[in-house]
C-alpha positions in Angstrom: 73.1 109.4 80.8 71.0 109.1 83.9 72.2 109.9 87.4 73.1 106.3 88.3 75.0 105.8 85.1 76.8 109.1 85.5 77.8 108.0 89.1 78.9 104.6 87.8 81.1 106.4 85.2 82.6 108.5 88.1 83.3 105.2 89.9 85.1 103.9 86.8 87.4 106.9 87.0 87.7 106.5 90.7 88.9 102.9 90.3 91.5 104.1 87.8 92.6 106.8 90.3 92.8 104.1 93.0 95.2 102.1 90.8 97.3 105.2 90.3 97.4 105.7 94.1 98.5 102.2 94.7 101.2 102.5 92.0 102.5 105.6 93.9 102.5 103.6 97.1 104.3 100.8 95.4 107.0 103.2 94.1 107.3 104.7 97.6 108.0 101.2 99.0 110.3 100.2 96.2 112.4 103.4 96.8 112.9 102.1 100.3 114.0 98.7 99.1 111.0 96.8 100.4 110.4 94.8 97.3 107.7 92.6 98.8 105.6 95.4 100.0 106.1 97.2 96.7 105.0 94.0 94.8 101.9 93.7 97.0 100.9 97.3 96.2 101.7 96.8 92.5 99.3 93.9 92.4 96.7 95.9 94.3 97.0 98.6 91.6 96.5 96.0 88.9 93.4 94.8 90.7 92.0 98.3 90.8 92.5 98.6 87.1 90.6 95.3 86.7 87.8 96.8 88.7 87.8 99.9 86.5 87.4 97.6 83.5 84.4 95.9 85.0 82.7 99.3 85.2 83.9 100.1 81.7 82.4 96.9 80.3 79.2 97.2 82.2 78.6 100.7 81.0 79.0 99.6 77.4 76.8 96.5 78.0 73.9 98.8 79.1 74.5 101.0 76.1 76.1 103.9 77.9 79.2 105.9 77.0 82.4 105.9 79.0 83.7 109.3 79.9 87.3 109.8 81.2 88.1 112.5 83.7 91.6 113.6 84.6 93.5 111.5 87.1 95.0 113.8 89.7 98.5 113.2 91.0 98.3 111.1 94.2 99.0 113.3 97.2 100.7 110.5 99.1 103.2 110.9 101.9 103.9 108.3 104.6 105.9 108.4 107.8 106.3 104.6 108.1 105.6 101.4 106.4 102.6 101.0 108.7 101.3 104.3 107.6 101.3 103.3 104.0 99.0 100.4 104.7 96.9 102.4 107.1 96.3 104.9 104.3 95.4 102.1 101.9 92.9 100.8 104.4 91.3 104.3 104.7 91.2 104.5 100.9 89.4 101.1 100.7 86.9 102.4 103.3 86.3 105.4 101.0 85.8 103.1 98.0 83.4 100.9 100.0 81.3 104.0 100.9 81.2 105.0 97.2 80.1 101.6 96.1 77.3 101.5 98.8 76.1 104.9 97.6 75.9 103.5 94.1 74.0 100.5 95.3 71.5 102.7 97.2 71.0 104.8 94.1 70.5 101.7 92.0 67.8 100.6 94.5 66.1 104.0 94.3 66.1 103.8 90.5 65.1 100.1 90.6 68.0 99.3 88.2 68.2 95.6 88.8 71.1 95.1 86.4 73.2 97.6 88.3 72.2 96.0 91.6 73.3 92.6 90.4 76.6 94.1 89.1 77.3 96.2 92.2 76.6 93.2 94.5 79.9 91.7 93.4 81.7 95.0 94.4 80.0 95.0 97.8 81.4 91.5 98.5 84.8 92.6 97.1 85.0 95.6 99.4 84.2 93.5 102.5 87.2 91.3 101.5 89.5 94.3 100.7 88.8 96.0 104.0 89.3 92.8 105.9 92.5 92.1 104.1 94.0 95.5 104.8 92.8 95.5 108.4 94.7 92.3 109.0 97.8 93.7 107.3 97.6 96.9 109.4 97.3 94.8 112.6 100.4 92.8 111.6 102.3 96.1 111.0 101.2 97.4 114.3 102.5 94.3 116.1 105.8 94.5 114.2 106.1 98.1 115.4 108.6 99.0 112.6 111.1 96.4 113.9 113.4 95.6 111.0 113.4 91.9 111.7 109.6 91.7 111.5 109.5 94.1 108.5 111.8 91.9 106.5 109.9 88.8 107.3 106.5 90.5 106.5 108.0 92.0 103.3 108.9 88.5 102.1 105.4 87.2 103.0 103.6 90.0 101.2 105.9 89.6 98.2 104.3 86.2 97.5 101.0 87.8 96.4 100.0 86.5 93.0 
């Protein structure tokens, strides 16, 4: 397994870990009776597992093996609802950086199949960061006001 494929396998595991983190966030929100926020994060976890499967399938399509690493327990603590989503935004920025590093490595190795594949993830991460930035802005404007939180909870609970 070449360096790029090794790193793509690491990304596969990182996407699984991301799903695990979002499930922990979902549970944290559900424990606080914010069903809409919890639903949103549950859906986000599902999306991360879908991303992992894209890497899984790609690795097999290019005749590589998939290797699993241990998924560590999410070290997640939040002081507010806003903080949960701020941490999610920071996590998405971390994932974006990882995807860009993969893209750069694919360019260096002139792996055009990987470049094409990773292009989708570049676009996806722009969308993810923009989405979470907008959510964080709304949380900051609500300023943990229960009236605003309940309205926003209902809104985020509509995510399909």
